[in-house]
Structures are given as C-alpha cells and as structure tokens.
MARVO-593526 format. One record per residue (C-alpha): x, y, z; chain; residue number from 1. Coordinates in Angstrom, 1 decimal, always signed. Layout:
<node><u>X</u><v>Y</v><w>Z</w><mol>A</mol><seq>NUM</seq></node>
...
END
This chain:
<node><u>+8.0</u><v>+67.2</v><w>+32.2</w><mol>A</mol><seq>1</seq></node>
<node><u>+4.3</u><v>+67.4</v><w>+33.1</w><mol>A</mol><seq>2</seq></node>
<node><u>+4.4</u><v>+63.5</v><w>+33.8</w><mol>A</mol><seq>3</seq></node>
<node><u>+7.6</u><v>+63.9</v><w>+35.9</w><mol>A</mol><seq>4</seq></node>
<node><u>+5.8</u><v>+66.6</v><w>+38.1</w><mol>A</mol><seq>5</seq></node>
<node><u>+2.7</u><v>+64.3</v><w>+38.3</w><mol>A</mol><seq>6</seq></node>
<node><u>+4.5</u><v>+61.5</v><w>+39.5</w><mol>A</mol><seq>7</seq></node>
<node><u>+6.8</u><v>+63.3</v><w>+42.1</w><mol>A</mol><seq>8</seq></node>
<node><u>+3.6</u><v>+65.1</v><w>+43.3</w><mol>A</mol><seq>9</seq></node>
<node><u>+1.7</u><v>+61.6</v><w>+43.9</w><mol>A</mol><seq>10</seq></node>
<node><u>+5.0</u><v>+60.3</v><w>+45.6</w><mol>A</mol><seq>11</seq></node>
<node><u>+4.9</u><v>+63.2</v><w>+48.0</w><mol>A</mol><seq>12</seq></node>
<node><u>+1.0</u><v>+62.7</v><w>+48.5</w><mol>A</mol><seq>13</seq></node>
<node><u>+1.4</u><v>+58.9</v><w>+49.3</w><mol>A</mol><seq>14</seq></node>
<node><u>+4.3</u><v>+59.8</v><w>+52.0</w><mol>A</mol><seq>15</seq></node>
<node><u>+2.1</u><v>+62.4</v><w>+53.6</w><mol>A</mol><seq>16</seq></node>
<node><u>-0.8</u><v>+59.8</v><w>+53.6</w><mol>A</mol><seq>17</seq></node>
<node><u>+1.8</u><v>+57.3</v><w>+55.2</w><mol>A</mol><seq>18</seq></node>
<node><u>+2.9</u><v>+59.9</v><w>+57.8</w><mol>A</mol><seq>19</seq></node>
<node><u>-0.7</u><v>+60.7</v><w>+58.7</w><mol>A</mol><seq>20</seq></node>
<node><u>-1.5</u><v>+57.0</v><w>+59.2</w><mol>A</mol><seq>21</seq></node>
<node><u>+1.5</u><v>+56.9</v><w>+61.8</w><mol>A</mol><seq>22</seq></node>
<node><u>+0.0</u><v>+60.0</v><w>+63.3</w><mol>A</mol><seq>23</seq></node>
<node><u>-3.4</u><v>+58.9</v><w>+63.6</w><mol>A</mol><seq>24</seq></node>
<node><u>-2.8</u><v>+55.2</v><w>+64.6</w><mol>A</mol><seq>25</seq></node>
<node><u>+0.1</u><v>+55.5</v><w>+66.9</w><mol>A</mol><seq>26</seq></node>
<node><u>-2.4</u><v>+57.5</v><w>+69.3</w><mol>A</mol><seq>27</seq></node>
<node><u>-4.5</u><v>+54.5</v><w>+69.9</w><mol>A</mol><seq>28</seq></node>
<node><u>-3.0</u><v>+52.1</v><w>+72.7</w><mol>A</mol><seq>29</seq></node>
<node><u>-4.7</u><v>+49.0</v><w>+71.2</w><mol>A</mol><seq>30</seq></node>
<node><u>-3.6</u><v>+49.8</v><w>+67.6</w><mol>A</mol><seq>31</seq></node>
<node><u>-0.4</u><v>+47.5</v><w>+67.7</w><mol>A</mol><seq>32</seq></node>
<node><u>-2.8</u><v>+44.5</v><w>+68.7</w><mol>A</mol><seq>33</seq></node>
<node><u>-5.3</u><v>+45.0</v><w>+65.7</w><mol>A</mol><seq>34</seq></node>
<node><u>-3.1</u><v>+46.6</v><w>+62.8</w><mol>A</mol><seq>35</seq></node>
<node><u>-0.8</u><v>+43.9</v><w>+62.0</w><mol>A</mol><seq>36</seq></node>
<node><u>+0.7</u><v>+41.8</v><w>+59.0</w><mol>A</mol><seq>37</seq></node>
<node><u>-2.5</u><v>+39.4</v><w>+59.1</w><mol>A</mol><seq>38</seq></node>
<node><u>-5.2</u><v>+42.0</v><w>+59.3</w><mol>A</mol><seq>39</seq></node>
<node><u>-3.3</u><v>+44.3</v><w>+56.6</w><mol>A</mol><seq>40</seq></node>
<node><u>-3.6</u><v>+41.2</v><w>+54.1</w><mol>A</mol><seq>41</seq></node>
<node><u>-6.9</u><v>+40.4</v><w>+54.9</w><mol>A</mol><seq>42</seq></node>
<node><u>-8.1</u><v>+44.2</v><w>+54.4</w><mol>A</mol><seq>43</seq></node>
<node><u>-6.1</u><v>+44.5</v><w>+51.1</w><mol>A</mol><seq>44</seq></node>
<node><u>-7.7</u><v>+41.2</v><w>+49.8</w><mol>A</mol><seq>45</seq></node>
<node><u>-11.2</u><v>+42.2</v><w>+50.7</w><mol>A</mol><seq>46</seq></node>
<node><u>-10.6</u><v>+45.9</v><w>+49.0</w><mol>A</mol><seq>47</seq></node>
<node><u>-9.1</u><v>+44.1</v><w>+46.0</w><mol>A</mol><seq>48</seq></node>
<node><u>-12.1</u><v>+42.0</v><w>+45.8</w><mol>A</mol><seq>49</seq></node>
<node><u>-14.4</u><v>+44.9</v><w>+46.2</w><mol>A</mol><seq>50</seq></node>
<node><u>-12.8</u><v>+46.8</v><w>+43.4</w><mol>A</mol><seq>51</seq></node>
<node><u>-12.7</u><v>+44.1</v><w>+41.0</w><mol>A</mol><seq>52</seq></node>
<node><u>-16.6</u><v>+43.4</v><w>+41.6</w><mol>A</mol><seq>53</seq></node>
<node><u>-17.5</u><v>+47.2</v><w>+41.5</w><mol>A</mol><seq>54</seq></node>
<node><u>-15.1</u><v>+48.1</v><w>+38.8</w><mol>A</mol><seq>55</seq></node>
<node><u>-16.9</u><v>+49.1</v><w>+35.5</w><mol>A</mol><seq>56</seq></node>
<node><u>-14.6</u><v>+51.6</v><w>+34.0</w><mol>A</mol><seq>57</seq></node>
<node><u>-11.3</u><v>+50.2</v><w>+34.5</w><mol>A</mol><seq>58</seq></node>
<node><u>-9.4</u><v>+46.7</v><w>+33.6</w><mol>A</mol><seq>59</seq></node>
<node><u>-10.6</u><v>+44.8</v><w>+36.8</w><mol>A</mol><seq>60</seq></node>
<node><u>-8.0</u><v>+42.7</v><w>+38.3</w><mol>A</mol><seq>61</seq></node>
<node><u>-5.0</u><v>+44.8</v><w>+37.1</w><mol>A</mol><seq>62</seq></node>
<node><u>-6.6</u><v>+47.9</v><w>+38.6</w><mol>A</mol><seq>63</seq></node>
<node><u>-7.2</u><v>+46.0</v><w>+41.8</w><mol>A</mol><seq>64</seq></node>
<node><u>-3.6</u><v>+44.8</v><w>+42.0</w><mol>A</mol><seq>65</seq></node>
<node><u>-2.2</u><v>+48.5</v><w>+41.3</w><mol>A</mol><seq>66</seq></node>
<node><u>-4.4</u><v>+49.7</v><w>+44.2</w><mol>A</mol><seq>67</seq></node>
<node><u>-3.3</u><v>+47.1</v><w>+46.4</w><mol>A</mol><seq>68</seq></node>
<node><u>+0.4</u><v>+47.3</v><w>+45.8</w><mol>A</mol><seq>69</seq></node>
<node><u>+0.6</u><v>+51.1</v><w>+46.0</w><mol>A</mol><seq>70</seq></node>
<node><u>+0.0</u><v>+51.3</v><w>+49.8</w><mol>A</mol><seq>71</seq></node>
<node><u>+2.7</u><v>+48.8</v><w>+50.3</w><mol>A</mol><seq>72</seq></node>
<node><u>+5.2</u><v>+51.0</v><w>+48.4</w><mol>A</mol><seq>73</seq></node>
<node><u>+4.1</u><v>+54.2</v><w>+50.1</w><mol>A</mol><seq>74</seq></node>
<node><u>+4.4</u><v>+52.5</v><w>+53.5</w><mol>A</mol><seq>75</seq></node>
<node><u>+8.0</u><v>+51.4</v><w>+52.6</w><mol>A</mol><seq>76</seq></node>
<node><u>+8.8</u><v>+54.9</v><w>+51.4</w><mol>A</mol><seq>77</seq></node>
<node><u>+7.4</u><v>+56.6</v><w>+54.6</w><mol>A</mol><seq>78</seq></node>
<node><u>+9.4</u><v>+54.3</v><w>+56.9</w><mol>A</mol><seq>79</seq></node>
<node><u>+12.3</u><v>+54.3</v><w>+55.3</w><mol>A</mol><seq>80</seq></node>
<node><u>+12.2</u><v>+58.2</v><w>+55.3</w><mol>A</mol><seq>81</seq></node>
<node><u>+11.4</u><v>+58.1</v><w>+58.9</w><mol>A</mol><seq>82</seq></node>
<node><u>+14.0</u><v>+55.5</v><w>+59.9</w><mol>A</mol><seq>83</seq></node>
<node><u>+16.6</u><v>+57.0</v><w>+57.6</w><mol>A</mol><seq>84</seq></node>
<node><u>+16.9</u><v>+53.6</v><w>+55.7</w><mol>A</mol><seq>85</seq></node>
<node><u>+17.8</u><v>+51.7</v><w>+58.6</w><mol>A</mol><seq>86</seq></node>
<node><u>+14.8</u><v>+49.5</v><w>+59.3</w><mol>A</mol><seq>87</seq></node>
<node><u>+11.9</u><v>+49.0</v><w>+57.2</w><mol>A</mol><seq>88</seq></node>
<node><u>+9.3</u><v>+46.6</v><w>+58.6</w><mol>A</mol><seq>89</seq></node>
<node><u>+8.3</u><v>+47.6</v><w>+62.1</w><mol>A</mol><seq>90</seq></node>
<node><u>+5.2</u><v>+48.3</v><w>+63.8</w><mol>A</mol><seq>91</seq></node>
<node><u>+4.7</u><v>+51.8</v><w>+62.3</w><mol>A</mol><seq>92</seq></node>
<node><u>+5.0</u><v>+50.1</v><w>+58.9</w><mol>A</mol><seq>93</seq></node>
<node><u>+1.3</u><v>+48.7</v><w>+59.1</w><mol>A</mol><seq>94</seq></node>
<node><u>+0.0</u><v>+52.1</v><w>+60.5</w><mol>A</mol><seq>95</seq></node>
<node><u>+1.6</u><v>+53.9</v><w>+57.4</w><mol>A</mol><seq>96</seq></node>
<node><u>+0.2</u><v>+51.2</v><w>+55.1</w><mol>A</mol><seq>97</seq></node>
<node><u>-3.2</u><v>+51.5</v><w>+56.4</w><mol>A</mol><seq>98</seq></node>
<node><u>-3.1</u><v>+55.1</v><w>+56.3</w><mol>A</mol><seq>99</seq></node>
<node><u>-1.9</u><v>+55.3</v><w>+52.9</w><mol>A</mol><seq>100</seq></node>
<node><u>-4.6</u><v>+52.8</v><w>+51.8</w><mol>A</mol><seq>101</seq></node>
<node><u>-7.6</u><v>+54.7</v><w>+53.6</w><mol>A</mol><seq>102</seq></node>
<node><u>-6.7</u><v>+57.9</v><w>+52.5</w><mol>A</mol><seq>103</seq></node>
<node><u>-6.0</u><v>+56.6</v><w>+48.8</w><mol>A</mol><seq>104</seq></node>
<node><u>-9.5</u><v>+55.2</v><w>+49.1</w><mol>A</mol><seq>105</seq></node>
<node><u>-11.0</u><v>+58.5</v><w>+50.2</w><mol>A</mol><seq>106</seq></node>
<node><u>-9.1</u><v>+60.6</v><w>+47.5</w><mol>A</mol><seq>107</seq></node>
<node><u>-10.0</u><v>+58.3</v><w>+44.5</w><mol>A</mol><seq>108</seq></node>
<node><u>-13.7</u><v>+57.6</v><w>+45.3</w><mol>A</mol><seq>109</seq></node>
END
C-alpha cells in the first residue's frame, strides 16, 4: 500500500512539475524558438552524460536512462491531461518536458 501511495504521489509531483514548466516558459516570447525537440534532446544527452560521469552511488547508465526517460513520460502525461488526450506533441510539450526535467534535477540534488 505504501508503494502504491508513493508511486501516485510521484506521478502527481511530476505532473505538477510539467504544469509549472508550461506556466513558466509560456511567459517568455522567445521560448518557442529555443525550447524545441532538437534542444531538448541535446540537453537530455548532456544531462545523461553528466549523471554517468558524476554518479558514484547509482548504477551508471541505467540510472541516467531513467532520469532521462522520466521527464518525457511526465510531459506526455501533463499534455494529455491538459488537452484531454487529444493532442500530445505540441509546443507546450517541450515546455512541460523542460519543466519536469529542471525541477526533477533540483529535487533530486
């Protein structure tokens, strides 16, 4: 029962992080120009390499893959809630992804 509650709380937290990312990055007028698919992938790869190189306690590449995939899942869930499961990949998807990634980095460090 505790595991289920922890998973549900984690999912809710990630969705909140996604909505925070949408709220923050949609206020910048040049955000659509710089926050896109290519830059998100580059940021994710750099972050993953940083985790692998700096990670002493965890398992290395598997931990990095988990930390890179989790924000994508959070962004998909956030956008699907916002658009009521009609449209997934739009400009706000990358805002939600970056918000989930940044706030996850802040919380885990």
